[in-house]
N, C-alpha and C positions, 0 to 999 in steps of 0.2 A: 330415483337414483337405484339401479338393480343390485340385488342381493350378490355377495360373494361368497358367503359362508365363512368360515372361521380360518386364521391366520395356520398354516399349516408347518410344524416345527421341521418338518423332512425336508422343507425346500432349500436349508442350507448346503444339503448334501445332493441336490440333483444333479444330474448329467450335464456336461457344458457342452454338448453336439447340439442341443436344440432349447427351444424357448419352455420352460413348463408352468403353464398359466396359474399363478398364485392365486391362492383362496384367502381373500380378506373380506371383513364385513362393512357394509356398507357405512356404518357409523364411523371406521377407520378413514375411509375414504372420503367424508365428509370434515371429518378433523382435520385431516391432512390439508385437502383443498381451502379450506377456511383457513387456517393457521398460514398456508403457502399465500395464499392473497393477501393476508393483512400484514404478512413480512414483506411483501413485493411493494406494495402499496408506501409502506415508509422507509424502503432502503433500495429501493431499484436505482442502478447507475441511470446518471442524467443523461442519456445518448439523446443526440438533439432529433432523431426521428420517431423518439416517443412524444414529443411535443404536442400540446393540443392544436390542433391544424394544418398538422403536417399532411402534406396531400398522400393520395395513393399512389401517385408514380413514385414520390419522394420514397417512401416505405419500398416500394419494388426494387429501385434502385439500391438502400440500403440492404436488403435480403441477399440480392447478387452480389453485391461487392464484397459482403461479410461473409461469403462462402470460402470458407479455409486460407482466412485473410484476418487478423486481428484487428480488433475495433480501433486501435488510435491509428492504425493505418489508414482504414476507411474512412473517419470521420474529414478531413480536410479534403480529400480527393470527392468523397458525395458533397461536399457543400460545393466545390468547384462546379463540379457537373450541373447542380441545381442552377447553378451562376448563370452558366451558359446555356443550358437545356430545362428551362424549369418545366416543360410539358413535353410528351410523347412527341408531338408533331415537330417541335424543336431538334431534337436528336434525330428525327429521320432524316429531315434536311438538313444535317449537319456534313460537312465531307467527314470521309473514312477515317483520311490521314489525321486529323483532328483528334476525332474521337479516339482512336488508339494513342496519340501523343498525351490526351487528357487522361487514360487511365495509367499512365504513369507506372508506378512499381506495385501495382496491383496483384501481378502475377495473372498466370491462366488469362491469357488477354483474347481468347476463343469468346470469353463472357461478353466482351466490350462490343464484337462485331452482333453477338446474338441480340444485347441489348439492343441494337439500334436494328436488327431486324424486327425485334419485338416491339420498338416503337412505330414502326410502318406499320404493324397489324395492327396496334390499337389505333392510330391516324385513320387507315382506311378501311378498317372492319368495325370499329365501335367507337366512331366519331371522335375521337382524340383522349375518349374517357377510359382510366383502365378498369375492367369490367370487375363485377362483384362474383360472379359464380363460379365454382371451383371448375367445371368442365371447360367454360369458356377462359379462364387462367392459364389451365395445364395445356391448353390447345396453343398458347402463343410461344414462339421461338424461343428457346433457351429456360423457359418455365417448366420446373418438375415439380412432382407431387408435394414437396417441403415447401417450395416456395410459393405454390398455389395456396397452398394453405396458411402460409405465414400472413400472404396479404390479404386473404379474408378475413382471418383473425385481428393483425394488427391494424390495418388500414380501414376495414371497415366495421369490426368488432362482430363479426358472425362467428358462429359454432364452426370449429373445424380440428381436423386431428391435426394437430402440429407436433411432427416427430424428429428431432436432432439427436445428436450424440448426448447432448446434455440431456433431454429427455428421458433417451432409453437409461442412462446410468441411474437418474433420479428413480426411474420405475424399477430398475432392478433392484437398489438398494433398500430402499422404503418399503416395498410392497412384495417382490421376489425374495429378498434376504441375500442377495449376491454381490460382490464387491463391485462386478461389472456386467454390463448385459452379454450374452452371448455372441461371439465372434458374427454368426451370420443372422442377418433380420430377415425375420420371417413372418408370414402371415399371421399365425396366431400370436405373435408379439404384438403386431400392429393392430390385431382386433381387439386384444384385450386395452391396448393403451387407448383406442378409441370408445371401449364402454366406459372408460375412470371420466370422459368427458361433462361436463353438468349439463343439464338440461336447455337452460337458458343462453341467449349469444353472449349477453355480459359476463356471465360466471365462467362460460366455456372459454373465453377471451381472455380475462383473468387467467385462468387456470393454465393456457398455453404460455401465456407470457412470463408468470410466476414461477413454473416448473422448469421451463428453460432457463431463467436469472439462479435459480436454486444452482441446478448445475453448473453455472457458469461460474459462479463466485462463491460457492461454499460446499456444497457436494462436488468438488472436482476429480477430475482423474488422479491428478497426483495426489490430492490429500484431501480428506474429508474434515470440515472443520464443524465438528458434533456439537462443541459449545457454543456455537453461534447458530446452529440451525434451528430453525423454528417447530421443526417435526421431529426431533431426535427420540422424543418417548414413544414413538408410533413406528419407528425405524425398525423393520425386520432385519436387516443387517446388522445394526446395533445390539438388537435384542439376541439374534444367534452367537454374539461373540466376535462379530466380525471376520468371517471365514473369508480365506484369501483365494481369489481367483486362480486356478493352477496354470493359466496363461498368463498373468500379470507379468510374471517376469520376461515374457517376450514381446510383450507390448514396445516396441521402439519407434521413437521418430523417425519419421520418414528420411533417408538419405535424400542430400539435396546436392552436396559439392560432387562436382565431375559428371552430373547427370544430363542427359538433354534437356530437360527444363532449364537448367542452368544456361546451357549455352543457348538454346532460344532465347533467353530472356536478353542475353547480352547482345547478341543479334539487335533483337528487338532496340534495345536501348541505344545503341549506333545509329539505328535508323529515325528514331525518335530527335534523337539530340541533332540531327543531322538537318531537320527542317527542307529535306530536297532528298532527290537522287544520291546514291553513294555507290562508288566504284567497289568493284569485286574486291581490288585490291587491300581495301579498307577492312572489307568484311574477313577475309584471310587473316586478318591480326587478333582477330576478336578469341580465335582459340586455338592451339596448339595440333591437335588432333584432328588434321585433315578430314580423315572420313568421318569421325562424329561431326565435323561441322558441315559439312557438305549436306550430311543424311538431316541435318538440323535445319537447315537451310531450304531443303526440298519440303520437308514438312510444313514449316511456316508456310510456303508457297501453295502446297495442297490446301492448309486451311483457310488462303485466303487474306493471310495477315502479313504475306510481302509479295510484290509483284515483280518480276524478274522482265527486263528488255536488253538481252546481250550479256553485256559484264556490269550491266548497273541495276542495283537493287532501288525500290522504294517501297513505302508504304503505300496502300492503295488509296485511290484516289477518290 
């Protein structure tokens, strides 16, 4: 474990425009990682993709489906997909229209198309097996830095840098002494979080899972449950007296009602429910603003989510 020096009490007043690398001792890092790991092994949520024997393909599906989507909505659809397509080859060979229907209400349906493309590459390039190396994972369609690192850690138990909003918030509070991470994600922050990784695969994978879980259920954006936190005694934000982030008041939930995303979702629902071609007159009933509706239908066609044949619309075959 590298040495980080001692905690700097001035970090609580650091500027919000960029990430300032915290100075913390290796002893504090060791204590935090040990206690968070032990807490996770006792208290982790019983998510099905965490069960022993879960395939790497199932883990990859769970990670893509869970992006910007609550776990409660993901689980039944995740189970359904694995019943239908237990391997990448199964999904690659499935009718695209069925894939989009089974995506149901998860949102951002382009993820479903990317998953099918990803499955085809795994089948054709990797012999039907999810690759274990970061460079091979991140080269798959629809798989970014976070998902590649998460699959390495959670499917294969490999050392990787898994960073999501929960991890960033835990690091900001426990080590940097700030309420929230900076609005912009910088290379300095990524390098610091990477330096926190334990040296062994097993301990690094445990730290990745446990730090994410701590941010998801204890050290949340809405409230910090410090009385339930296993590392409250080492938390720099708590020690500093919980200084408030000057941007906290403007962090609002993204608007959905009336957006193009809502309109696109309504169009997709009509097509999913129809199980066949739909006349344009039925699409016209989806939304009162004709200009916005036409824009959204055009974007769905451009994204490959909808096909048009004259006045008839359908999911891609």
